[in-house]
C-alpha positions as CSV (number, residue, x, y, z in Angstrom):
1,M,-31.5,10.1,-3.9
2,R,-32.5,7.7,-1.2
3,N,-31.4,4.1,-0.3
4,V,-28.3,4.3,-2.4
5,G,-25.0,2.8,-1.2
6,G,-22.4,5.4,-0.3
7,I,-24.8,8.3,0.0
8,A,-25.3,9.6,3.5
9,Q,-28.5,11.4,4.3
10,T,-26.8,13.8,6.7
11,E,-23.9,16.1,6.3
12,A,-20.7,15.5,8.3
13,Q,-19.4,18.4,10.4
14,K,-15.9,18.0,9.0
15,S,-17.0,18.1,5.4
16,S,-19.3,21.1,6.0
17,D,-16.4,22.9,7.6
18,L,-14.0,22.2,4.7
19,F,-16.7,23.2,2.2
20,M,-17.2,26.6,4.0
21,K,-13.4,27.2,4.1
22,C,-13.1,26.4,0.4
23,R,-16.0,28.7,-0.5
24,Y,-14.3,31.5,1.6
25,L,-10.9,31.0,-0.2
26,D,-12.7,31.0,-3.6
27,E,-14.4,34.3,-2.5
28,I,-11.2,36.1,-1.5
29,T,-9.0,34.8,-4.3
30,G,-11.5,35.0,-7.2
31,G,-11.7,31.2,-7.5
32,R,-7.9,30.7,-7.7
33,G,-7.1,29.7,-4.1
34,I,-7.6,26.0,-3.6
35,V,-5.4,23.1,-4.7
36,F,-5.9,19.5,-3.4
37,S,-3.0,17.0,-3.9
38,T,-3.2,13.3,-3.1
39,G,-1.8,10.0,-4.2
40,T,-5.0,8.2,-3.2
41,P,-7.3,7.3,-6.0
42,I,-11.0,8.1,-5.9
43,S,-12.5,4.6,-5.5
44,N,-15.3,4.6,-3.1
45,S,-18.3,6.1,-4.9
46,M,-19.6,8.8,-7.2
47,V,-20.4,10.8,-4.1
48,E,-16.7,11.1,-3.3
49,L,-16.0,12.5,-6.8
50,Y,-18.9,14.9,-6.6
51,T,-17.8,16.1,-3.1
52,I,-14.3,16.9,-4.3
53,Q,-15.6,18.7,-7.4
54,R,-17.9,20.7,-5.1
55,Y,-15.0,21.7,-2.9
56,L,-12.9,22.8,-5.9
57,Q,-15.3,23.9,-8.6
58,M,-18.6,25.0,-6.9
59,N,-18.9,28.1,-9.1
60,A,-18.7,25.9,-12.3
61,L,-21.3,23.6,-10.9
62,Q,-23.6,26.5,-10.1
63,E,-23.2,27.9,-13.6
64,Q,-24.2,24.5,-15.1
65,G,-27.1,24.1,-12.6
66,L,-25.4,21.0,-11.1
67,Q,-24.9,22.2,-7.5
68,H,-27.1,19.4,-6.1
69,F,-25.9,15.8,-6.2
70,D,-29.1,14.5,-7.9
71,F,-28.7,16.9,-10.8
72,W,-25.0,16.1,-11.1
73,A,-25.5,12.4,-10.9
74,A,-28.3,12.5,-13.5
75,N,-25.9,14.3,-15.9
76,Y,-22.7,12.2,-15.3
77,G,-24.0,8.9,-14.0
78,E,-26.2,6.0,-14.8
79,T,-28.8,4.7,-12.4
80,V,-28.6,0.9,-12.0
81,T,-30.9,-1.0,-9.7
82,A,-29.2,-4.1,-8.1
83,I,-29.2,-6.1,-5.0
84,E,-26.1,-5.7,-2.9
85,L,-25.3,-8.6,-0.6
86,S,-24.0,-7.9,2.8
87,P,-20.4,-8.9,3.4
88,R,-21.6,-11.3,6.2
89,W,-23.2,-13.5,3.6
90,R,-20.8,-16.1,2.4
91,L,-21.1,-19.1,0.3
92,T,-18.8,-21.9,1.3
93,L,-18.3,-24.8,-1.1
94,T,-16.9,-28.1,0.2
95,R,-15.9,-31.2,-1.7
96,S,-16.8,-34.6,-0.4
97,S,-15.0,-37.6,-1.5
């Protein structure tokens, strides 16, 4: 997907590193070696949810043919085209007497 808010076109080094470590732990433990725990809700985007699922359940995604974001999003999401205004655009209403 291109020109979609929240979807970077490049892969960050930290996320690539964590992904490789998760894959290694899955390999040596038979898929039983990773637990994430957080009190922070997933609220930024679908990409964030996909990324976490990719870390924790890559084998399941591969079995379902959903290892690429576009396939995953087509299965679990809905494409909506809309204009997103930049935060710098503000409408100020004033009252005159």
